[in-house]
LUMLUMNU-321756 format. One record per residue: residue in one letter; x, y, z of N, C-alpha, C in turn. Coordinates in steps of 0.05 Angstrom, whole numbers, padded with zeros to 5 digits, always signed. Atoms other than C-alpha are relative to their C-alpha. Example, Ala and Ser with C-alpha at 12.3 -4.5 7.8 and 13.67 -1.06 7.14 Angstrom:
<sites>
a+00018-00024+00000+00246-00090+00156+00018+00024+00000/s-00016-00024-00001+00273-00021+00143-00015+00022+00014/
</sites>
This chain:
<sites>
m-00025+00004+00008-01737-01094-00656+00005-00030+00000/g-00005+00026+00002-01714-01159-00681+00026-00011+00013/t-00023+00009-00015-01663-01206-00649+00009-00025-00012/f-00011+00025+00003-01616-01264-00667+00009-00011+00021/v-00013+00019-00023-01602-01319-00618+00018-00019-00017/v-00019+00015+00017-01537-01351-00644+00013-00019+00020/n-00010+00022-00015-01513-01416-00616+00028-00006-00016/g-00026+00000+00015-01438-01411-00638+00017-00021+00004/g-00021+00024-00004-01376-01455-00641-00003-00021-00016/k+00011+00024+00018-01405-01497-00700+00016+00003-00025/p-00008-00005+00027-01361-01505-00763-00018-00003-00021/l+00021+00000+00022-01398-01490-00827+00014-00016-00024/s-00005+00014+00021-01395-01530-00888-00017+00003-00026/g+00022-00001+00019-01425-01520-00957+00007+00021-00022/t-00007-00014+00022-01435-01475-01015-00020+00025+00005/l+00020-00023-00002-01463-01404-01016+00006+00017-00025/t+00002-00016+00026-01480-01359-01076-00006+00030+00009/p+00010-00028-00010-01476-01283-01063-00025+00013-00014/q+00025-00012+00009-01537-01241-01073+00012+00023-00020/g-00004-00022+00020-01540-01182-01124+00009+00024+00016/a-00017-00022-00016-01498-01120-01103-00018+00022+00009/k+00018-00020-00010-01535-01075-01059+00002+00028-00011/n-00008-00027+00007-01496-01011-01075-00003+00003-00029/e+00005-00002+00026-01503-01023-01150-00033+00004-00003/a+00027+00000+00003-01577-01037-01142-00014+00029+00006/l+00012-00027-00007-01591-00970-01108+00002+00022-00020/q-00008-00020+00022-01557-00932-01166-00015-00006-00025/v+00011+00008+00027-01587-00971-01226-00029+00005+00004/i+00029-00002-00005-01659-00970-01197-00008+00031-00002/c+00006-00028+00005-01653-00892-01192+00003+00008-00029/a-00004-00009+00024-01629-00889-01260-00024-00008-00022/s+00026+00005+00018-01697-00918-01289-00017+00025+00000/l+00016-00022+00002-01723-00850-01271+00006+00022-00026/l-00010-00015+00020-01685-00821-01331-00017-00001-00029/t+00018+00004+00024-01734-00849-01384-00026-00006+00007/d+00027+00007-00002-01809-00859-01393-00002-00027-00009/e+00000+00030+00009-01796-00929-01425+00009-00020+00024/k-00004+00023-00020-01793-00994-01386+00030-00008+00004/v-00028+00011-00006-01728-01015-01354-00004-00025+00019/t+00000+00027-00015-01716-01087-01329+00027-00006+00015/i-00022+00008-00013-01667-01102-01275+00000-00027+00013/r-00001+00030-00014-01646-01174-01251+00020-00002+00021/n-00019+00006-00021-01613-01201-01194+00000+00020+00025/i+00003-00020-00022-01641-01150-01145-00003-00016+00025/p+00004+00015-00026-01632-01173-01074-00022+00010+00017/d+00023-00005-00018-01691-01175-01025+00010+00008+00027/i-00010-00012-00026-01661-01130-00972-00012+00025+00007/r+00015-00024-00014-01691-01072-00930+00007+00025-00018/d-00006-00028+00014-01652-01014-00965-00011-00001-00029/v+00009-00003+00027-01669-01036-01033-00030+00000-00005/t+00031-00001+00001-01743-01053-01022-00014+00028+00010/n+00011-00028-00009-01751-00987-00988+00005+00020-00021/l-00001-00019+00025-01725-00950-01049-00019-00006-00022/i+00021+00004+00018-01769-00989-01095-00026+00009+00008/s+00029-00009-00010-01830-00971-01051-00002+00030-00002/l+00000-00024+00006-01808-00901-01054-00005+00010-00027/l+00005-00005+00027-01805-00900-01130-00031-00007-00007/d+00023+00004+00007-01871-00933-01133-00023+00023+00010/a+00013-00026-00011-01901-00877-01089+00001+00026-00016/m-00004-00024+00017-01874-00825-01136-00013-00004-00024/g+00014+00005+00025-01913-00856-01192+00011-00018-00020/v-00014+00019+00017-01865-00905-01222-00015-00024+00000/v+00015+00024+00002-01902-00967-01247+00020-00024+00004/v-00019+00018-00009-01864-01023-01212-00013-00029+00001/s+00012+00030-00004-01876-01100-01224+00024-00019+00006/n-00017+00020-00012-01842-01162-01197-00007-00027-00011/p+00007+00025+00012-01852-01216-01247+00010-00026+00010/v-00015+00026-00010-01804-01269-01217+00020+00013+00022/k-00017-00009-00021-01760-01267-01154+00024+00013-00010/g-00023-00010+00008-01703-01221-01163+00002+00022-00025/t+00003-00018+00026-01728-01185-01226-00022+00019+00006/y+00017-00018+00004-01763-01120-01230-00001+00018-00024/t+00002-00019+00023-01790-01077-01281-00009+00030+00011/f+00007-00025-00009-01796-00999-01274-00005+00017-00029/q+00007-00019+00019-01831-00949-01317-00008+00026+00010/a+00003-00026-00013-01825-00877-01298-00013+00021-00017/k+00017-00014+00018-01881-00847-01346-00011+00023+00011/d+00014-00020-00009-01919-00806-01301+00010+00003+00032/i-00012-00005-00025-01880-00780-01240-00018+00022+00014/d+00017-00019-00015-01919-00742-01188+00017+00017+00017/l-00017-00013-00011-01875-00688-01174-00009+00019+00026/d+00015-00011-00026-01924-00655-01121+00006-00017+00023/y-00004+00018-00022-01911-00718-01081+00025+00005+00011/l-00028-00004-00013-01837-00699-01071-00003+00022+00022/r+00004-00023-00021-01862-00639-01027-00014-00012+00023/s+00024+00008-00019-01906-00685-00985+00018-00011+00029/d-00010+00014-00023-01893-00709-00914+00004-00029-00002/e-00005+00027+00001-01899-00780-00932+00027-00005-00017/f-00025+00000+00013-01843-00770-00984+00026+00004+00018/r-00021-00005-00021-01800-00738-00930+00005-00023+00015/d-00004+00022-00020-01810-00796-00881+00012-00022-00013/k-00009+00024+00015-01798-00850-00934+00031+00005-00005/g-00028-00005+00009-01733-00815-00960+00019+00003+00024/t-00019-00004-00021-01707-00797-00891+00009-00028+00013/s-00013+00025-00012-01699-00870-00872+00016-00015-00017/l-00011+00020+00021-01662-00891-00935+00024+00021-00008/r-00022-00013+00010-01592-00867-00952+00001+00005-00030/g+00000+00002+00028-01600-00886-01024-00016+00022-00014/s+00020-00018+00013-01657-00836-01034+00014+00025-00012/i-00012-00025+00011-01606-00778-01047+00005-00002-00033/m-00007+00007+00027-01594-00815-01118-00024+00007-00019/v+00019-00007+00018-01662-00797-01143+00000+00029-00010/l-00001-00030+00005-01641-00724-01146+00011+00005-00030/g-00015-00004+00030-01594-00725-01210-00020-00007-00021/p+00019+00007+00023-01646-00763-01252-00022+00017-00002/l+00024-00017+00001-01703-00717-01232+00010+00025-00010/l-00009-00028+00009-01661-00654-01243+00004-00001-00031/a-00007+00002+00028-01639-00677-01312-00026+00000-00018/r+00022+00008+00014-01708-00700-01333-00021+00023+00000/f+00026-00020-00007-01757-00648-01302+00011+00025+00008/g-00011-00024-00008-01710-00591-01284-00003+00009+00029/k-00001-00006-00027-01723-00597-01211-00002-00023+00015/g+00001+00028-00017-01719-00647-01154+00001+00006+00028/y+00002-00003-00028-01731-00650-01081+00010-00027+00016/v-00007+00025-00013-01701-00701-01031+00005+00010+00033/p-00005-00005-00026-01701-00703-00954+00028-00008+00009/a-00024+00008-00009-01640-00706-00915+00000-00033+00004/p+00002+00031-00001-01623-00782-00923+00011-00012+00025/g-00005+00017-00021-01618-00832-00869+00024-00022-00004/g-00020+00019+00006-01576-00895-00865+00018-00006+00023/d-00012+00007-00022-01520-00919-00824+00009+00021+00018/k-00011-00020-00019-01498-00882-00760+00031-00006+00003/i-00029+00007+00002-01422-00886-00778+00016+00024+00001/g-00016-00025+00003-01404-00813-00777-00014+00016-00019/r+00006-00018+00020-01409-00756-00822+00000-00010-00028/r-00002+00009+00028-01431-00770-00893-00011+00025-00016/r+00008-00027+00013-01433-00702-00928-00007-00005-00030/l+00012-00001+00026-01469-00687-00992+00009+00020-00020/d-00011-00025+00018-01427-00628-01018+00007-00007-00027/t-00010+00013+00028-01400-00668-01075-00025+00001-00019/h+00024+00001+00017-01471-00678-01102-00009+00027-00008/f+00011-00024+00004-01496-00608-01096+00019+00020-00014/i-00019-00015+00012-01431-00576-01118+00000-00005-00029/g+00000+00010+00027-01434-00616-01182-00027+00011-00012/f+00026-00012+00011-01508-00598-01196+00003+00032-00007/q+00002-00029+00003-01494-00525-01186+00020+00007-00021/r-00015-00006+00023-01435-00527-01236-00012-00005-00024/l+00013+00008+00024-01480-00557-01286-00024+00022-00004/g+00018-00024+00003-01527-00496-01274-00022-00002+00014/a+00022+00002-00020-01575-00516-01218+00003+00020+00022/s-00003-00015-00024-01591-00471-01160-00009-00021+00022/f+00005+00019-00022-01596-00506-01093-00004+00012+00026/s+00008-00010-00025-01629-00493-01027-00006-00023+00020/y+00004+00017-00020-01639-00527-00962-00019+00012+00023/d+00020-00010-00021-01702-00517-00915+00007-00013+00026/q-00008+00013-00025-01677-00528-00844-00023-00010+00017/a+00025+00009-00017-01748-00533-00814-00011-00029-00010/s+00009+00024+00008-01769-00588-00859+00023-00019-00011/r-00023+00017+00005-01699-00617-00875-00001-00012-00026/l+00006+00007+00029-01714-00615-00950+00019+00014-00017/y-00016-00008+00021-01661-00608-01002-00017+00008-00028/s+00009-00002+00024-01685-00577-01067+00020+00012-00018/v-00014-00011+00024-01653-00563-01136-00015+00008-00024/n+00017-00010+00021-01680-00525-01194+00020+00008-00023/a-00019-00011+00024-01650-00514-01265-00020+00002-00026/p+00013-00005+00026-01689-00483-01323+00016-00012-00022/a-00021+00008+00021-01627-00503-01369+00022-00010+00016/l-00025+00010-00007-01569-00546-01354+00019+00000-00023/q-00021-00002+00024-01502-00541-01391+00025-00017+00012/g-00022+00016-00007-01444-00589-01391+00022+00017+00007/c-00024-00013-00009-01378-00569-01357+00022-00018+00008/y-00021+00018-00012-01316-00595-01328-00002+00005+00029/l+00002+00002-00030-01318-00618-01258+00023-00014+00012/l-00019+00012-00017-01264-00636-01212-00009-00006+00026/l+00013+00005-00023-01294-00672-01155+00016+00002+00026/d-00016-00005-00023-01271-00655-01085+00009-00027+00014/e-00005+00028-00009-01276-00730-01067-00011-00020-00018/a+00009+00020+00016-01283-00793-01104-00024-00012+00008/s+00023+00009-00009-01351-00802-01080-00016-00020-00018/v+00012+00018+00017-01387-00864-01106-00030+00009-00006/t+00025-00010+00001-01458-00836-01094+00003+00027-00016/g-00001-00025+00015-01436-00767-01116+00006-00001-00030/t-00006+00004+00028-01404-00793-01179-00027-00010-00017/a+00023+00012+00016-01467-00833-01198-00023+00019-00003/n+00021-00022+00001-01514-00774-01182+00006+00020-00024/i-00010-00017+00022-01476-00727-01226+00000-00010-00026/l+00002+00014+00022-01467-00779-01277-00029-00001-00015/m+00027+00005+00012-01542-00792-01285-00010+00029-00009/c+00011-00024+00007-01555-00718-01287+00015+00012-00031/a-00015-00009+00023-01501-00705-01341-00010-00014-00025/v+00005+00014+00026-01527-00756-01390-00023+00010-00015/l+00023-00017+00013-01589-00712-01405+00007+00029-00002/t-00005-00029+00002-01552-00649-01399+00015+00009-00029/k-00009-00010+00026-01536-00607-01463+00033+00002-00001/g-00030-00005+00001-01462-00606-01484+00014-00021+00013/t-00018+00019-00010-01403-00643-01456+00006+00002+00028/t-00003+00003-00025-01392-00660-01385+00025-00017+00006/i-00026+00018-00009-01321-00683-01358+00000-00001+00029/i+00000+00003-00026-01321-00711-01292+00027-00014+00009/y-00030+00010-00009-01249-00718-01261-00003-00004+00032/n+00004+00012-00028-01234-00753-01195-00026-00012+00004/a+00026+00014-00003-01294-00794-01208+00006-00026+00011/a+00000+00027-00013-01306-00859-01167+00000-00017-00025/c-00006+00020+00023-01288-00919-01214-00008-00027+00007/e+00010+00028-00006-01317-00979-01175-00014-00012-00022/p+00014+00020+00019-01347-01039-01211-00031+00012-00003/y+00026-00007+00003-01414-01011-01193-00006+00025-00015/i+00002-00027+00018-01402-00942-01227+00001-00013-00029/q-00004+00010+00028-01376-00982-01288-00027-00014-00008/q+00024+00011+00010-01440-01022-01290-00023+00020-00005/l+00021-00025+00005-01484-00957-01283+00008+00011-00025/c-00005-00009+00027-01445-00930-01342-00009-00019-00020/n+00009+00017+00026-01456-00989-01385-00029-00002-00004/m+00030-00001+00001-01529-00989-01366-00009+00025-00014/l+00008-00026+00012-01535-00917-01386+00004-00001-00027/i-00009+00002+00029-01499-00930-01452-00022-00021-00013/r+00019+00018+00011-01550-00986-01464-00026+00012-00007/m+00024-00016+00003-01606-00932-01456+00006+00023-00020/g-00002-00021+00020-01574-00887-01505+00020+00021+00007/a-00016-00022-00008-01524-00845-01467+00033-00004-00014/k-00027+00002+00013-01452-00831-01493+00021+00009+00022/i-00019-00005-00022-01400-00841-01440+00028-00012-00005/d-00026+00008+00003-01322-00848-01447+00015+00001+00026/g-00015-00001-00025-01273-00867-01396-00006-00019+00020/i+00010+00020-00020-01308-00925-01361+00023-00015+00010/g-00018+00014-00013-01267-00956-01310+00026+00020+00011/s-00019-00019-00012-01222-00893-01298-00009+00020+00018/n+00011-00020-00015-01229-00833-01255-00006+00023-00015/l+00007-00023+00020-01240-00786-01317-00021-00008-00020/l+00022+00005+00019-01308-00793-01349-00006+00023-00018/t+00010-00023+00021-01331-00754-01412-00028-00008-00006/v+00027+00007+00006-01406-00750-01421-00009+00018-00022/q+00011-00019+00023-01438-00722-01486-00029-00005+00006/g+00028+00002-00005-01507-00704-01467-00019-00007-00024/t+00018+00005+00021-01565-00731-01503-00028+00010+00006/g+00027-00009-00008-01639-00708-01508-00017-00018+00014/s+00018+00019-00014-01674-00771-01484+00016-00026+00000/l-00006+00028-00004-01661-00843-01462-00020-00020-00004/h+00022+00021+00003-01697-00908-01474+00004-00021+00019/g+00003+00027-00023-01711-00973-01433+00023-00017-00009/c-00021+00020+00004-01661-01029-01425-00004-00023+00020/e-00003+00022-00022-01646-01093-01388+00025+00001+00012/h-00021-00003-00015-01594-01097-01335+00000-00021+00019/i-00001+00018-00021-01566-01150-01289+00024+00006+00016/l-00019-00006-00025-01531-01135-01222+00021-00020+00004/l-00021+00018-00011-01464-01160-01204-00007-00014+00026/p+00002+00009-00025-01455-01205-01146+00012+00021+00022/d-00006-00020-00021-01445-01165-01078+00030-00005+00009/m-00025+00003-00011-01372-01161-01066+00005+00001+00029/i-00001-00006-00030-01383-01139-00994-00011-00028+00013/e+00010+00025-00012-01423-01206-00981+00021-00019-00008/v-00022+00021+00003-01368-01247-01015+00023+00003+00020/g-00020-00006-00020-01317-01213-00969-00009-00010+00028/s+00013+00011-00025-01363-01227-00909+00001-00029+00005/f-00002+00032-00002-01366-01301-00923+00028-00009+00000/i-00027+00007+00000-01293-01306-00934+00011+00000+00029/g-00007-00003-00029-01283-01278-00864-00011-00018+00017/m+00013+00016-00018-01334-01319-00835+00010-00030-00001/a-00010+00028+00002-01305-01385-00862+00028+00000+00016/a-00022-00001-00015-01237-01365-00831-00004-00002+00030/l+00002-00001-00026-01262-01346-00765-00014-00027+00015/t+00017+00020-00009-01308-01407-00755+00011-00026-00007/h-00013+00027+00009-01260-01461-00780-00017-00015-00018/s+00023+00014+00016-01308-01475-00836+00017-00004-00029/e-00007+00005+00027-01299-01501-00908-00022+00008-00018/l+00020-00010+00018-01338-01460-00960+00006+00003-00024/t+00000-00007+00025-01347-01453-01031-00018+00023-00007/l+00018-00018+00011-01372-01388-01060-00002-00001-00029/r+00007+00003+00028-01405-01393-01127-00006+00026-00015/n+00007-00022+00018-01408-01345-01185+00007+00028+00013/v-00008-00026-00015-01371-01286-01149+00012+00021-00017/s-00010-00020+00021-01349-01248-01211+00029+00008+00013/v-00027-00006-00010-01274-01253-01189+00011+00025-00010/e-00013-00026+00011-01250-01199-01236-00013+00027+00009/n+00015-00028-00012-01297-01148-01200+00006+00001+00031/l-00003-00002-00025-01270-01166-01133+00023+00016+00008/g-00025-00019-00005-01206-01123-01137+00018-00015+00017/i-00022+00006-00016-01159-01129-01081-00011-00015+00024/i+00010+00017-00025-01207-01166-01030+00013-00025+00004/p-00011+00027-00006-01183-01235-01040+00031-00001+00014/e-00028+00002-00008-01109-01217-01034+00001+00014+00025/q-00002-00010-00027-01121-01174-00971-00006-00024+00020/f+00006+00020-00021-01153-01233-00935+00026-00021+00003/r-00022+00019+00002-01093-01276-00961+00025+00015+00021/r-00022-00012-00019-01047-01224-00920-00005-00004+00031/l+00006+00006-00027-01083-01244-00859+00007-00029+00007/g-00010+00028+00001-01059-01314-00876-00023-00019-00005/i+00021+00017+00009-01125-01338-00901+00003-00015-00027/e-00004+00017+00024-01120-01395-00956-00027+00004-00017/i+00019-00003+00015-01166-01378-01016+00007-00008-00029/r-00006+00009+00026-01168-01417-01081-00019+00007-00021/q+00017-00007+00020-01198-01394-01144-00006-00025-00019/e+00005+00022+00018-01235-01446-01188-00019+00015-00017/q+00015-00015+00019-01259-01411-01249-00012+00025+00013/d+00011-00026-00012-01310-01358-01222-00009-00004+00028/d+00007+00006-00027-01317-01392-01152+00025+00001+00014/l-00024-00001-00021-01273-01384-01091-00008-00022+00022/y+00002+00021-00018-01258-01442-01046+00017+00008+00025/v-00015-00007-00021-01238-01428-00974+00002-00024+00021/p-00004+00025-00014-01212-01491-00938+00000+00004+00030/r-00001-00004-00027-01217-01504-00866+00028+00005+00010/q-00027-00007-00008-01155-01474-00829-00002+00003+00031/e-00001-00002-00029-01138-01487-00755+00015+00026+00008/h-00020-00027-00008-01088-01426-00755+00002+00015-00026/y-00008-00022+00021-01077-01365-00798+00018+00020+00010/e-00020-00018-00016-01018-01319-00788+00001+00028-00018/i+00000-00028+00014-01019-01242-00807+00029+00006-00011/e-00024-00008+00012-00962-01221-00853+00010+00026+00014/t-00006-00025-00004-00918-01164-00834+00012+00013-00028/f-00014-00013+00020-00886-01114-00880+00026-00010-00008/i-00026+00011+00007-00822-01128-00916+00023+00006+00023/d-00017-00010-00021-00785-01088-00860-00005-00015+00027/g+00005+00013-00020-00817-01128-00811-00020+00014+00022/s+00016-00013-00015-00864-01076-00784-00031-00010-00002/i+00026+00013-00002-00938-01089-00767-00016+00006-00025/m+00017-00001+00022-00985-01102-00822-00022+00023+00004/t+00026-00021-00003-01036-01042-00837-00018-00006-00020/i+00022+00001+00019-01101-01050-00872-00018+00020+00000/a+00016-00030-00002-01136-00987-00891-00017-00003-00026/d+00018-00004+00024-01193-00968-00937+00014+00022-00022/a-00007-00019+00018-01182-00929-01000-00018-00002-00026/p+00014+00001+00027-01219-00910-01066+00007-00024-00017/w-00007+00022+00017-01226-00964-01115+00025+00008-00020/p+00003+00030-00007-01184-01002-01133+00012-00008+00027/g-00010+00006-00026-01162-00996-01061-00022-00020+00015/l+00019+00016-00019-01202-01035-01004-00023+00015+00004/t+00025-00013-00009-01271-01019-00994-00005+00003+00027/p+00001-00005-00034-01285-00989-00925-00024-00018+00010/d+00022+00017-00008-01349-01034-00923+00009-00023+00013/l-00010+00024-00011-01304-01094-00904+00018+00001+00021/l-00020-00003-00022-01260-01064-00853-00011-00015+00026/s+00005+00012-00024-01303-01089-00797-00001-00028+00003/v-00005+00029+00001-01301-01160-00824+00029-00005+00005/f-00028+00005-00008-01226-01156-00827+00006+00000+00027/l-00004-00006-00025-01223-01131-00758-00007-00024+00016/v+00008+00023-00018-01261-01187-00728+00015-00027-00009/v-00017+00024+00010-01223-01240-00771+00024-00001+00016/a-00028+00000-00008-01158-01215-00744+00001-00011+00032/t+00000+00004-00028-01180-01226-00672+00008-00030+00007/q-00009+00028-00008-01165-01303-00676+00026-00007-00020/a-00023+00005+00016-01106-01295-00722+00024-00001+00016/k-00022-00004-00015-01032-01301-00702+00014+00022-00011/g-00015-00024+00008-00997-01234-00705-00019+00027+00005/c+00014-00026-00003-01020-01162-00703-00005+00015-00026/v+00008-00011+00025-01053-01116-00753-00010+00028+00012/l+00012-00024-00004-01072-01040-00752-00019+00004-00018/i+00021-00006+00018-01139-01029-00782-00006+00029+00002/h+00001-00028+00001-01144-00959-00808-00023+00007-00015/q+00025-00007+00012-01216-00937-00824+00001+00031-00008/k-00003-00032+00006-01204-00868-00859-00023+00015-00004/m+00021-00014+00011-01272-00851-00884-00020+00011+00021/f+00020-00002-00020-01319-00854-00824+00010-00001+00027/e-00011-00003-00030-01303-00832-00752-00015-00015+00019/s+00015+00019-00019-01354-00878-00719+00000-00027-00005/r+00006+00028+00010-01348-00944-00754+00015-00020+00017/l-00013+00020-00012-01298-00974-00708-00009+00000+00028/f+00006-00002-00028-01335-00960-00643-00018-00027+00010/f+00013+00028-00006-01368-01032-00646+00022-00019+00014/v-00024+00020-00010-01300-01062-00619-00005-00004+00028/d+00004+00006-00030-01321-01054-00547-00019-00025+00003/k+00012+00030-00002-01369-01115-00562+00017-00019-00003/l-00017+00019+00004-01310-01152-00587+00016-00006+00022/i-00012+00001-00024-01273-01137-00529-00013-00013+00024/d+00017+00015-00019-01326-01161-00483+00000-00031-00005/m-00004+00028+00006-01319-01228-00521+00027-00009+00002/g-00026+00011-00004-01248-01233-00504+00023+00008-00022/a-00017-00008+00021-01215-01201-00565+00020+00019+00012/r-00022-00019-00012-01148-01162-00553+00001+00023-00024/i+00003-00021+00018-01163-01096-00589+00009+00028+00015/i-00007-00025-00009-01134-01027-00575-00012+00021-00020/l+00013-00023+00014-01179-00970-00603+00020+00025+00004/c-00021-00022+00001-01125-00920-00621-00012+00031+00000/d+00014-00024+00006-01171-00865-00640-00027-00008-00017/p+00027+00005+00016-01241-00858-00678+00005-00016-00026/h-00004+00012+00029-01205-00883-00743+00019-00025+00001/r-00020+00020+00002-01153-00935-00721-00005-00017+00026/a+00000+00019-00024-01153-00999-00679+00022-00021-00008/t-00020+00021+00003-01096-01047-00666-00011-00026+00009/v+00011+00023-00007-01116-01119-00664+00027-00019+00008/i-00021+00020-00005-01069-01169-00627-00013-00027+00001/g+00009+00028+00003-01088-01238-00650+00004-00019+00020/i-00004+00021-00022-01098-01293-00601+00003-00028-00008/d-00009+00025+00015-01082-01348-00651-00019-00026+00013/r+00018+00019-00010-01143-01387-00625+00009-00015+00029/q-00007+00011-00026-01114-01397-00556-00022-00003+00018/y+00026+00001-00010-01186-01391-00532-00018+00011-00019/p+00020-00011+00017-01249-01380-00568-00012+00026+00010/l+00013-00024-00007-01288-01314-00566-00022-00008+00018/r+00022+00005-00020-01340-01311-00507-00028+00009-00013/p+00028-00011+00009-01414-01307-00523-00009+00022+00017/t+00006-00025-00016-01448-01243-00503-00028+00009-00009/t+00021-00012+00011-01507-01199-00514+00004+00028-00010/m-00009-00027+00013-01497-01140-00563-00022+00009-00018/s+00017-00011+00020-01535-01095-00612+00014+00009-00025/s-00012-00009+00027-01519-01080-00687+00000+00029-00002/p+00002-00029+00005-01501-01009-00697-00004+00007-00027/d+00005-00006+00029-01499-01011-00774+00004-00028-00014/i-00002+00025+00016-01500-01060-00830+00026-00017+00004/r-00024+00016+00000-01427-01079-00834+00012-00008+00027/a-00009+00010-00029-01411-01082-00759-00022-00019+00011/g+00018+00022-00006-01475-01120-00753+00005-00027-00009/v-00007+00025+00010-01451-01175-00796+00026-00008+00010/a-00027+00007-00011-01382-01171-00767-00008-00014+00030/l+00008+00014-00026-01416-01184-00697-00016-00029-00001/l+00008+00024+00004-01455-01240-00726+00019-00021-00006/i-00020+00019+00006-01392-01273-00752+00014-00009+00026/a-00010+00006-00027-01363-01266-00682-00016-00018+00015/a+00020+00017-00016-01422-01296-00650+00001-00028-00011/l-00001+00027+00012-01419-01356-00698+00025-00016+00008/s-00024+00015-00011-01348-01370-00675+00002-00003+00032/a-00003+00002-00032-01361-01360-00601-00014-00028+00010/e+00013+00022-00010-01376-01423-00562-00019+00005+00021/g+00020-00008-00020-01441-01413-00527-00023+00015-00015/t+00023-00011+00013-01504-01373-00542+00002+00032+00004/s-00002-00031+00000-01501-01297-00561-00025+00007-00011/t+00025-00012+00008-01557-01250-00573+00007+00026-00013/i-00004-00021+00015-01555-01197-00624-00027+00015-00008/h+00021-00016+00004-01606-01140-00622+00000+00016-00025/n-00001-00020+00020-01626-01088-00674+00010-00015-00029/i-00011+00016+00023-01618-01141-00731-00013+00014-00026/e+00011-00016+00025-01660-01095-00778+00024+00014-00015/q-00024-00012+00017-01591-01063-00793+00012-00020-00018/i-00010+00022+00015-01566-01131-00817-00017-00006-00025/d+00021+00006+00021-01629-01141-00860+00000+00023-00019/r+00001-00018+00022-01617-01075-00895+00019-00008-00023/g-00021+00006+00016-01556-01106-00928+00005-00031-00008/y-00006+00030+00004-01560-01183-00925-00029-00014-00003/e+00026+00011+00002-01618-01223-00954-00002-00030+00011/n+00008+00023-00014-01647-01279-00910+00027-00014+00010/i-00027+00009-00007-01579-01286-00878-00001-00024+00019/e+00000+00020-00018-01599-01332-00822-00010-00027-00015/q+00009+00024+00013-01634-01381-00866+00021-00012-00017/r-00021+00008+00014-01576-01383-00913+00025-00012+00013/l-00023+00012-00016-01524-01396-00860-00010-00023+00016/n+00008+00024-00011-01568-01446-00825+00000-00025-00018/n-00001+00023+00022-01569-01488-00891+00026-00011+00000/i-00026+00014+00002-01497-01499-00884+00014-00005+00027/g-00010+00009-00030-01491-01513-00807-00005+00019+00022/a+00002-00017-00022-01504-01449-00769-00024-00007+00016/d+00022+00005-00019-01552-01448-00712-00010+00031+00009/i+00009-00026-00007-01589-01380-00714-00028+00003-00001/t+00027-00004-00003-01657-01362-00689-00010+00027-00001/r+00008-00024-00001-01694-01301-00709-00021+00004+00022/m+00021-00005-00023-01738-01273-00649-00014+00024-00010/
</sites>
């Protein structure tokens, strides 16, 4: 198990460029299974979740090449469907949440698919009902083997239909969409997720020959086509990393410039940080966060405590609530952090309380933060990263604490952030990987 030793309390200064978007990468890499022609994807981040998915596709028979850093080509000409029933496939897929998204392309192209119960963050229940209900409505049969923990879907023929999703699931929307583009007839997906990453997937599929209307809305109309061809695709910058760096700059008294962040695809993120009192200036497609000694949380117009909650796009992504929470600990004022989606994602706050933060965990979904307005710095401590987003929030806390902190289980952070210690050390941090 890897460990970060962090000597905190040092202001940072410099420029950071966000990596390619992790969540988009997982979707569009799976989309390469929809054609036997070559698909080229650029700006792919070198992070554990993405490299594990690429390894999984390689083992399935996809011809993968990596001509230059960040660029991969995929050609799914000869897929070994028997491999999908193997113990090796089950072991690889179980360790990766994104493995579920191979199912839609396999079902559409080959009429069947298998995937093990996927792994990922331990942040609460992450049900798969939306995926399988969608496949069933398109004409597939679904089964689950409890002993092997293997999901299977089969469909001699698929037929487009009207689908009203029970939740605006991003991965569910992506999976159903990838299945629908090769399905005969018209498929209407209502209550679809409409995040920029779904929009990117739609645009990639259109370049491959798909017919999709309603991109950017929660109502997608897909005209099925018989086959798709290859294409080239460039990933967006990772909005979660952009938000993480904004929060890090505020908490550590730092002055940072974030380059080429694709401002138009950040949605509400910059404005929500401004509600915590953090100054952010836009300079074309860059964001500049100046050094601030103090930042004060707004209240609502009637004077009541500010609430920051996650919501489907264009609301605030749940992946950043951990960062908002840790940043609020040194603000002036109070805020209620409401994590609606996952019931275990706030359980890392006990580590922050050990560091001197004033936080009341109201229930599994809500935490009230009483900002200490930098009256004293957070204390260094020893902790363990429970998931990707809490892990980077704890790293940000350790960077602000005066003294030496130790963070174990940093493999969780590596799943979502590329060479994070090297990039931060380049702008003044003191992080050692053990």
